[in-house]
C-alpha positions as CSV (number, residue, x, y, z in Angstrom):
1,M,0.0,0.0,0.0
2,L,1.2,3.5,-0.8
3,T,1.5,5.4,2.5
4,T,3.2,8.6,1.4
5,L,3.9,10.2,-2.0
6,T,6.3,13.2,-2.0
7,T,6.9,15.4,-5.0
8,R,9.5,18.0,-5.8
9,S,9.3,20.4,-8.7
10,F,6.7,18.1,-10.4
11,R,4.6,20.0,-13.0
12,N,2.2,22.4,-11.3
13,L,2.2,20.6,-7.9
14,A,3.5,22.3,-4.8
15,D,6.4,20.5,-3.1
16,Q,4.4,18.4,-0.6
17,S,3.5,15.0,0.6
18,F,0.3,13.0,0.0
19,A,-0.7,10.3,2.4
20,P,-3.6,8.3,0.9
21,V,-5.5,5.8,3.2
22,S,-6.2,2.2,2.4
23,G,-9.4,1.7,0.5
24,A,-11.0,4.5,-1.6
25,N,-9.5,8.1,-1.9
26,L,-11.3,10.8,-3.8
27,V,-9.3,13.9,-5.0
28,Y,-11.4,16.9,-6.0
29,G,-10.3,20.0,-7.9
30,P,-11.1,22.2,-10.9
31,N,-9.5,21.7,-14.3
32,G,-5.8,22.5,-14.1
33,A,-5.6,22.1,-10.4
34,G,-3.1,19.3,-10.6
35,K,-5.2,16.2,-10.2
36,S,-3.7,14.4,-13.2
37,S,-0.2,15.5,-12.1
38,L,-0.7,13.9,-8.7
39,L,-1.7,10.6,-10.2
40,E,1.1,10.9,-12.7
41,A,3.6,11.3,-9.9
42,A,2.4,8.2,-8.1
43,Y,2.6,6.3,-11.4
44,L,6.1,7.6,-12.0
45,A,7.3,6.6,-8.6
46,A,6.0,3.0,-9.0
47,T,6.8,2.4,-12.7
48,T,9.7,4.9,-13.4
49,R,7.6,6.2,-16.3
50,S,5.0,8.8,-17.0
51,F,1.6,8.0,-18.5
52,R,1.5,11.3,-20.3
53,T,4.9,11.7,-21.9
54,P,8.1,9.7,-22.7
55,R,10.1,12.8,-21.9
56,L,10.4,13.4,-18.2
57,K,11.8,16.8,-18.8
58,E,8.3,17.9,-19.6
59,C,7.3,16.9,-16.1
60,C,9.5,19.5,-14.5
61,R,7.8,22.6,-13.0
62,L,8.1,25.5,-15.4
63,G,11.5,27.2,-14.8
64,D,13.0,24.2,-13.0
65,E,15.6,21.8,-14.5
66,S,15.0,18.8,-12.3
67,L,12.3,16.9,-10.5
68,G,11.9,14.2,-7.9
69,V,9.2,11.8,-6.6
70,S,9.3,9.3,-3.8
71,A,6.9,6.8,-2.5
72,E,6.8,5.0,0.9
73,V,5.2,1.6,0.4
74,D,4.0,-0.6,3.3
75,G,3.8,-4.3,2.7
76,D,5.6,-7.2,4.3
77,E,8.2,-4.5,5.0
78,R,8.5,-0.7,4.5
79,V,10.1,0.2,1.1
80,R,11.0,3.6,-0.3
81,L,10.9,4.1,-4.1
82,E,12.6,7.1,-5.6
83,V,12.7,8.5,-9.2
84,S,14.4,11.7,-10.2
85,W,15.3,13.5,-13.4
86,G,17.7,16.2,-14.1
87,P,20.4,17.3,-16.7
88,E,22.3,14.1,-15.9
89,G,19.2,11.9,-16.8
90,K,16.9,9.7,-14.9
91,R,17.8,8.0,-11.6
92,R,15.8,5.4,-9.7
93,A,16.3,3.7,-6.4
94,V,14.8,1.3,-4.0
95,N,15.7,2.0,-0.4
96,G,18.4,4.3,-1.6
97,K,20.1,1.7,-3.9
98,A,20.1,1.1,-7.6
99,V,18.3,-2.2,-8.4
100,P,17.2,-4.0,-11.5
101,I,14.0,-2.5,-13.0
102,V,12.1,-5.7,-12.4
103,E,12.7,-5.4,-8.6
104,H,11.5,-1.7,-8.7
105,L,8.3,-2.7,-10.5
106,S,7.6,-5.5,-8.1
107,V,7.2,-3.1,-5.1
108,L,4.0,-1.3,-5.9
109,P,1.9,-2.8,-8.8
110,I,-0.2,-0.2,-10.6
111,V,-3.4,-0.4,-12.6
112,S,-4.7,2.8,-14.0
113,W,-7.3,4.5,-16.2
114,T,-6.3,7.9,-17.7
115,A,-7.2,10.1,-20.7
116,R,-5.0,8.1,-23.0
117,D,-6.8,4.8,-22.1
118,N,-10.0,6.2,-23.5
119,E,-8.5,5.4,-26.9
120,I,-8.4,1.6,-26.2
121,F,-11.8,1.0,-27.9
122,Q,-11.4,3.4,-30.8
123,G,-7.7,4.2,-31.2
124,P,-4.9,2.6,-33.1
125,P,-3.6,-0.9,-32.4
126,A,-0.6,0.5,-30.5
127,V,-2.9,1.6,-27.7
128,R,-4.2,-1.9,-27.2
129,R,-0.7,-3.4,-27.4
130,L,0.2,-1.1,-24.6
131,L,-2.8,-2.4,-22.6
132,L,-1.5,-6.0,-23.1
133,D,2.1,-5.2,-22.2
134,R,1.1,-3.2,-19.1
135,G,-1.1,-6.1,-18.1
136,I,1.5,-8.8,-18.4
137,V,4.2,-6.7,-16.7
138,S,1.8,-5.7,-13.8
139,E,0.9,-9.3,-13.3
140,Q,4.5,-10.6,-13.7
141,P,7.2,-7.8,-13.8
142,A,9.8,-10.2,-15.3
143,C,7.8,-10.0,-18.5
144,L,9.4,-6.7,-19.0
145,L,12.6,-8.5,-20.0
146,V,10.8,-10.4,-22.7
147,I,9.4,-7.2,-24.1
148,S,12.8,-5.6,-24.0
149,E,14.5,-8.5,-25.7
150,Y,11.9,-8.5,-28.5
151,R,12.4,-4.7,-29.0
152,R,16.1,-5.1,-29.3
153,A,15.7,-7.9,-31.9
154,L,13.3,-5.8,-33.8
155,E,15.6,-2.8,-33.9
156,A,18.4,-5.0,-35.1
157,K,16.2,-6.4,-37.9
158,R,15.2,-2.9,-39.0
159,A,18.9,-2.0,-39.2
160,A,19.5,-5.1,-41.3
161,L,16.7,-4.1,-43.6
162,D,18.1,-0.6,-44.0
163,G,21.4,-2.3,-44.9
164,Q,19.9,-4.4,-47.6
165,G,19.4,-7.5,-45.6
166,A,22.8,-8.4,-44.2
167,A,22.3,-11.0,-41.5
168,L,18.5,-10.8,-41.9
169,E,18.0,-14.5,-41.3
170,E,20.0,-14.3,-38.1
171,W,17.8,-11.5,-36.8
172,N,14.6,-13.2,-37.9
173,R,15.6,-16.2,-35.8
174,L,16.2,-14.0,-32.7
175,L,13.0,-12.1,-33.3
176,A,11.1,-15.4,-33.7
177,R,12.5,-16.6,-30.4
178,H,11.5,-13.6,-28.3
179,G,8.4,-12.9,-30.4
180,A,6.9,-16.3,-29.9
181,E,7.3,-16.0,-26.1
182,L,5.8,-12.5,-26.1
183,A,2.8,-13.7,-28.2
184,A,2.2,-16.6,-25.9
185,R,2.2,-14.4,-22.8
186,R,-0.1,-11.9,-24.5
187,A,-2.5,-14.6,-25.6
188,R,-2.6,-16.1,-22.1
189,F,-3.2,-12.6,-20.6
190,V,-6.1,-11.9,-23.0
191,G,-7.8,-15.1,-22.1
192,L,-7.5,-14.4,-18.4
193,L,-8.6,-10.8,-18.8
194,E,-11.7,-11.8,-20.8
195,G,-12.7,-14.2,-18.1
196,A,-12.1,-11.7,-15.2
197,L,-13.9,-8.9,-17.1
198,N,-17.0,-10.9,-17.7
199,D,-17.0,-12.1,-14.1
200,V,-16.8,-8.4,-12.9
201,L,-19.6,-7.4,-15.3
202,E,-21.9,-10.3,-14.3
203,R,-21.6,-9.3,-10.6
204,S,-22.5,-5.7,-11.4
205,D,-25.7,-3.9,-12.4
206,L,-24.1,-2.1,-15.4
207,D,-26.0,-4.2,-18.0
208,L,-22.8,-4.5,-20.1
209,G,-22.0,-8.3,-20.0
210,G,-20.9,-10.5,-22.8
211,V,-17.7,-8.8,-23.8
212,E,-15.4,-10.8,-26.1
213,L,-11.6,-10.2,-26.4
214,R,-9.9,-11.7,-29.5
215,Y,-6.2,-11.6,-29.7
216,R,-4.9,-11.1,-33.2
217,P,-1.2,-12.0,-33.4
218,S,0.9,-10.9,-36.3
219,P,1.4,-13.3,-38.0
220,A,-1.0,-16.0,-36.8
221,E,1.9,-18.5,-36.7
222,S,3.3,-16.6,-33.7
223,L,1.2,-18.9,-31.4
224,G,2.7,-22.0,-33.0
225,G,6.1,-21.4,-31.4
226,E,9.5,-20.1,-32.5
227,D,9.9,-22.4,-35.5
228,D,6.5,-21.5,-36.9
229,L,7.1,-17.8,-36.5
230,F,10.5,-18.0,-38.0
231,G,9.1,-19.8,-41.1
232,A,6.4,-17.2,-41.5
233,L,9.0,-14.4,-41.3
234,A,11.2,-16.1,-43.8
235,K,8.4,-16.1,-46.3
236,L,8.0,-12.4,-45.9
237,S,11.8,-11.6,-46.3
238,R,11.6,-10.6,-50.0
239,R,8.7,-8.2,-49.5
240,E,10.3,-6.8,-46.4
241,L,13.6,-6.2,-48.2
242,A,11.8,-4.4,-51.0
243,R,9.9,-2.2,-48.6
244,R,12.6,-2.0,-45.9
245,V,9.9,-2.6,-43.3
246,A,9.3,-5.4,-40.7
247,L,5.9,-6.4,-41.9
248,A,5.0,-9.0,-39.2
249,G,5.7,-9.7,-35.5
250,P,4.2,-8.8,-32.1
251,H,4.9,-5.1,-32.9
252,R,1.9,-5.4,-35.2
253,D,-0.5,-7.4,-32.9
254,D,-4.0,-6.2,-32.1
255,V,-6.9,-7.2,-29.9
256,D,-10.6,-7.0,-31.0
257,I,-12.8,-5.9,-28.2
258,L,-16.4,-7.0,-29.1
259,W,-19.8,-6.4,-27.5
260,R,-23.2,-7.1,-28.8
261,N,-21.7,-8.7,-32.0
262,G,-19.6,-5.7,-32.9
263,P,-16.6,-3.6,-31.9
264,V,-17.1,-1.8,-28.7
265,G,-15.9,1.4,-30.4
266,R,-18.9,1.3,-32.8
267,M,-21.6,-0.4,-30.6
268,A,-21.2,1.4,-27.3
269,S,-21.9,5.0,-26.3
270,A,-19.2,7.2,-24.7
271,G,-20.6,6.4,-21.3
272,E,-20.8,2.7,-22.0
273,R,-17.2,2.7,-23.2
274,K,-16.0,4.5,-20.1
275,A,-17.9,2.0,-17.9
276,L,-16.4,-0.9,-19.8
277,G,-13.0,0.6,-19.5
278,L,-13.2,0.9,-15.7
279,A,-14.6,-2.6,-15.4
280,L,-11.6,-3.7,-17.5
281,M,-9.3,-2.0,-15.0
282,V,-11.0,-3.7,-12.1
283,A,-10.6,-7.1,-13.9
284,Q,-6.9,-6.4,-14.4
285,A,-6.5,-5.4,-10.7
286,R,-8.0,-8.8,-9.7
287,L,-5.5,-10.6,-11.9
288,V,-2.6,-8.7,-10.4
289,A,-3.8,-9.5,-6.9
290,R,-3.8,-13.2,-7.6
291,R,-0.1,-13.1,-8.1
292,G,1.3,-10.9,-5.4
293,P,0.7,-7.5,-3.7
294,H,-2.6,-5.8,-4.3
295,P,-2.2,-3.0,-6.9
296,L,-2.7,0.7,-6.4
297,C,-5.6,1.7,-8.6
298,L,-5.4,5.2,-10.2
299,I,-8.4,6.8,-12.1
300,D,-8.3,10.2,-13.7
301,D,-11.6,12.0,-14.3
302,F,-13.4,9.1,-12.7
303,D,-17.0,10.4,-13.5
304,A,-16.4,11.9,-16.9
305,E,-18.9,10.6,-19.5
306,L,-20.8,8.7,-16.8
307,D,-24.4,9.3,-15.8
308,H,-25.4,9.5,-12.2
309,R,-26.5,5.8,-12.0
310,R,-23.3,4.5,-13.5
311,V,-21.2,6.7,-11.3
312,G,-22.8,4.9,-8.3
313,E,-22.6,1.4,-9.7
314,L,-18.9,1.8,-10.7
315,W,-18.0,3.2,-7.3
316,K,-19.5,0.1,-5.7
317,L,-17.6,-2.1,-8.1
318,L,-14.4,-0.3,-7.2
319,G,-15.1,-0.6,-3.5
320,G,-13.2,-3.9,-3.3
321,A,-9.9,-2.2,-4.3
322,S,-7.2,-2.5,-1.6
323,Q,-6.2,1.1,-2.4
324,L,-7.8,3.5,-5.0
325,V,-7.1,7.1,-5.8
326,A,-9.7,8.6,-8.1
327,A,-9.9,12.2,-9.3
328,T,-13.0,14.3,-10.1
329,S,-13.7,17.9,-11.0
330,R,-17.3,17.7,-9.6
331,N,-17.8,18.7,-6.0
332,S,-21.2,16.9,-6.0
333,V,-19.4,13.6,-6.7
334,V,-17.2,14.1,-3.6
335,N,-20.2,14.8,-1.5
336,E,-22.3,11.9,-2.7
337,L,-19.8,9.1,-2.8
338,S,-18.4,7.3,0.3
339,A,-14.6,7.3,0.6
340,K,-12.2,6.9,3.6
341,G,-10.0,9.6,2.2
342,K,-11.2,12.9,0.6
343,W,-8.9,15.5,-0.7
344,S,-9.0,18.8,-2.6
345,L,-6.4,20.3,-4.9
346,E,-6.3,24.0,-5.7
347,G,-3.4,25.6,-7.5
348,G,-1.3,22.6,-6.9
349,N,-1.8,22.6,-3.2
350,L,-3.3,19.5,-1.6
351,A,-5.6,19.6,1.4
352,N,-7.3,16.8,3.4
353,L,-11.0,17.6,3.3
354,R,-11.8,15.6,6.5
355,Q,-9.2,17.4,8.5
356,T,-10.3,20.8,7.1
357,A,-13.9,20.1,8.1
358,E,-12.9,19.0,11.6
359,K,-10.9,22.2,12.1
360,S,-13.9,24.3,11.0
361,L,-16.1,22.8,13.7
């Protein structure tokens, strides 16, 4: 569980500490107050990455040249995560020491829903591949090594294609080895996620059951193992050399998300898509919890696109989270929903609403 998040020179946030409680936390503030930045800081501390930009320099407060975030995590033992960025680059530490990235990711698993995730149902395949890879890494952090090895093999193959194919067969073999493993892990995760999602929906009153997830590997032979994938890639070599493009492999995978016999992006309204997305996040959180520490759930603009009934139903659905931090710009939502922790953000400054109310009495 995240016990304390401390930020320094992070976007528009004041330098301060945030101490979320176990269970549900609601953070209220107008647009531009820093709600997304607060969630982003927690995400950065746990994953070493931002969910808004690949360039951490953009996360520095205007006029500053460095930033820092740290998180105190209470589990079997107390652990401190630190991530900083400055002119010298990014640094990360666990209890003050540099450790392998897999060890860092294992401390505080994260599942989240942010503005970018709204594109899962209607956006390009890359968004859904990110969903898969975040999923397999949050469930098993060591999967990050598989993804990294595949990306290295892919970059080497692309370099070979630019050089007119020198050692292309060698790189195809390496790509097939790591690509087949990545495809197998993705396929397994899609099956688990589909089952968990429909279980979540069946236990809710959202009237959104019957979602189907279909993994579409590129090429289909990826699921046959390394040799099948290598054979499929070899058949494409002539076309790839002509175009100097890697035409197949997990970097071109996709997932069809179907509901009511059609793609969710076409069949569902904006509110239904948002509700399905949050149910998807709950399903992923349950998968993560089966393997190890319960994840921290982060939701930006929780109630956006949702009618009053679905806000209530989804909040009940999220009630089982070990720890949740959800942001809203509606004061009415904070007043209506039950949460152990309620916070306000104004101009980057965080205040505990319960403590503020008690002092006013």
